[in-house]
N, C-alpha and C positions, 0 to 999 in steps of 0.2 A: 370478472372472468371466473370460470368454474373449472373443475378438474376433468371434465368430459373429454378434453382434447389433449390431456397431459401426455399420452403415449402415442399420439397420432399428429405429428407436425403438419401433415398435409391438410388434415381437417381443420386444424387451428388456422393455418394460413388462409384457407378458403373462407372460414368464418370471418376473419379479420378483413379480407378483401370486400366481403359483402357489407360488413358493419361500417367501414370507413370509405365506401366508394364515392361519397359526395363531400368528403372532408379534405381539408388541407392542413399543413403544419400549423398554420395560424389558429386552427381550431383546437389544438392541444394546449393545455395549460402551461404557463410559465416559460414559454418559448419566445424567442425574438431573433431576428437577423442582426448580426453584429459585424462591424468593420474592424479589421486588424490591419497592420502595416503591410500584410501580405494578401489582402483581399478579404472577402466576406465569407461567413459560414453561419451556422445556426446554433444558438445556445439555449439550453434549458437550465433554469436556476430554481432550485427547490431547497427547502430547509427540513431538517429532521431533528427532533428532540432526542438526542442520545448523550448520555453522560459518559465522557471519556475519562476513565480512571487512570491515574498514574500513581507512582509510589512517592512517598515523602523524600525530600532531598537528603535528609539525615540518614535514612535507611540506605539509599543508594551510595552515599559517601562511605558508610560503614562497610558495605560489601566490597567496594573497590579498594579501600585502604587496607582491608584485611586479607587481600589476595596478593601474597608476595610473588606468586608465579607470574605476575604481570611484568616482573623485571627479568630481562634477558639473563639466562644462566641459572635461573632458579626453576627447578622442576618440583614435582610432588615430594620427592625424597629430600631434596635440599630445603624446601619450605618447612617440612616437618622438623628437621634438625635445627633450623634457625629459630622456629617457634619454641622448641625445647630449651634453647639458649636465651630466651627472653625477647627475641625480635618478633613481636606479635603482629605489628602493623607496619605499613610503609613509613610511618613517622619514626618508628624505632630504627629504621635502616638509614636514616639521614646521614649518620656519621660512620656508616659501615665502610671499611676500606675498599671493598670490591663493588658494592651495590649502592653506595651512598649517592653518587652523582645521578644515576638513573632514577633512584627513588625521589630525589629532590625535583628532578625535571617532571616526573609524572605528577607529583603532588602540586607543583605549580600549575599544571594544566587543569587539575581538578579544582584547585582554589579559584581559578579564573573562569571556571565553567566552560572551558574550551571543548565543547562537545565534539566538534569535527576532529580535532587532534586526538582526543581521547578515544574516539571510535577507531581512528587509524592505528593507534597504539594497541588497543585491544585486539584488532584484527591481525596484528603481527604475532600474537601469542595464542589466539584462539580462533575457532571458525566463526563465520559471520552469524551463525545461529546460536552462538554461545549465550548462556544465561546473562552474562554481564552486558552484552549489547542490548538486550531487552531492558535491563535495568537502566542503562544509560539513556534510553529514549525518554525516561521520566524527567531527566534534567533539561531536555529540550522544551518540554511543555506541550500540551495539546494544541496550543495556538500555532505551533511551528510545524505541525504534521500535515502532510498532504497524502490523503488516502486516494489511491489512483488505480484505475482499471481501464483496459482498452478492449474494443471489439475490432476485429480485422476481417479482411476477405480471405485469409488463409494463414498459414504458419510462417511463411517467409517470402520476401521479395514481392509483396502485394500491398496495396494501399490499406490504410486504416479506414474504419467506418465511423467510429465514435470513441472519444476519450472522456472518461468521467474523472473528476477530481473534486474531492471534498476537503474542506478546511474546518478545523476545529475552532470553536469560539465558546463563550460563556453560556450560550443558549443551545449548544449542540453542534450540528454540522450544517454548513452551507455547501450545497452540491452544485457544481457547474458541469454540464455535459456539452461537449462540442461535437456537432454532427456535420458530416459531409453530405450535403444534399446531392452533390455530384463529385466525381473523383478529382475535379479541378480545384476543389476547395481544401485539399489536404494540407497545403502549406498554411492556409489561414487557420485551420483547425489546430495544427501544431503550434502556431503562434499564439492562439487563444490559450492553449494549455500552458505554454511557457510563461505567460504573463502572471501566473500564480507562483512562480518559483523565485526564491531569493537564496542568498548564500547560506542562510540558517535553516532552511527547510530540511525535513527528513521525509523521504518517500516511504509510505506504508503500502505494501502490495501483498498479493497472494500468488506466489510463483513469478513475481515480477522481476526478480533478479535474473532469472533464466529466460523469461519471455517478454514481458511488457517493456522494460527499460531498453534491452537490446533492440527490440523491434522499433521503438521510437527513435533511437539513435540511428538505425539503418534508414528509416524514412527521412530523417533530417539530412543524412549524407546524400541521399538520392536527390533531395531538393537543394543541396549546397547551402544548408543552413548551418552557421558556425557557432550557434549558442551551445553552451555546455549544460549537460544534465548533472544535477547534484550527485555526488558519490554517497551521501548519507542515505541509507536504505535499510528498512526493516522488512524482510520477506517473511510474512507470518506463516507461510506453508511450513517452513523448516522449524520455526518455534513450536508450531502446533504439533508437528510430528514428534518432537522431543517431549512435549507435555502429555500427549494423548494417544500416541500410536498403539499402546498396549491396551487401551480402553475402548477403542472404536473400531468398526470394520475397516474404515479408511479415514483419512483426514482431508477429504474434499471439502470445499467451501460449503456446499449445500448439506453435507452430512453434519458439519459443525452447527450450521443454522438449525437444523431439525433437532439435533440432540440437546444442544445447550439453550436454545432460545425458543424452542417449540414452534418454529416457523417453517412451513412447507409451501413452496411456491406453487401457484396455480397458473396453468396455461403458460408456463415458462418455455421460451424457445430454447432447445438444446444448443449448446455452443457449436456443435458440428453443423447446425442448420442455419446459423446466423448469416453466413455468406449468401446462402440461397434466398433467405427472407429479404435481405437487403437488395439483392439483384432483382427480385420480383418487384420491389418498390421502384427501382430504377427503370425497369422495363415497362411497368404499367402506370407509374405516377401515382399509384394508390398508396397512401401512407400507412394502411393497416399493418402490413408486415413489419414496419418500423417500430410500432408501439411496443411489442414485447422485447425488442432489442434494447430500447431506451430504458424500459423498466428493469430488465435483467441487469443492465449496467449499473443503474442507480442502486438496486438492492445489493449488488456486490460491494460497492464502496461503503454503504452503510454497515454491512456485515463486518467489513474490515475493522471499523471503529469498535464494534461490539467485541470482536475477538481479541483485539489489543487490550481492551479493558479487562476482559476475562483472564488473559495471560498475566496481566499485572496483578490481578486479584489472587491468582494461583501462586504467583511469586511471593506475595505478601504472606499468604498462609504458610508456604514452604519455609520461608526464612524466619 
């Protein structure tokens, strides 16, 4: 694809309709129909060589143990006074008459690498986008992260179109994208997505705390699906704003792509036009308008892994 249609979605759509008029989904690479316990849908599986960088466990432990404010009742002023009196780490608080019990409880969670409980603990003291939550993700390990992005027919109370989920492994990312060929396949698509989840996973999204996860939960309620979505969640939009808000014109995903990775998308379908492109596919049976939606979603989840690695790298430099 080229840049000539970048600012004209209608021309792009017409080009795609002409280019793919005699093709079917089976002509696209890496796709297949799959069966789930709730019916069939279509899945694309691809791989991407991306190094997912995390911080060393020793460094994460040092940052957590050195933050006395993780204990209820200790604020910045109290922490300063405690450190002046020799209570430098949580270990030093073990026998403290007021804070010893809480310090021991937190240290036990850290020693057992209970990431879920640690995340809940940190969230009672800090915001979800606090630096310590980013550090904590390193304890989970890349293999437990699910990089996730969705495409939908609108902002609320409408069906999904596509769910992309990427899993980290030693070779990079394995990306699975679950597509609704028609709106009756939404339950099967959700089921396919949920098959990647287990109790140890951490979702990694971009604005997913406000949009993607609530949207999926809403669609699951609509279909009376009682599975639970994991509470462990890194929303990279908020971490990106903390890190780069004063350096960039904005912290949109594609701005970060262009600035940090030198990547500029060609013939990308704007998010606002995704419903229109999908509905054209449904009305005509022509897969052309689907192609940039699938590629847009795939590029989004790959970029999530790159941004997370960059945030960890910045944390390494800062600390």
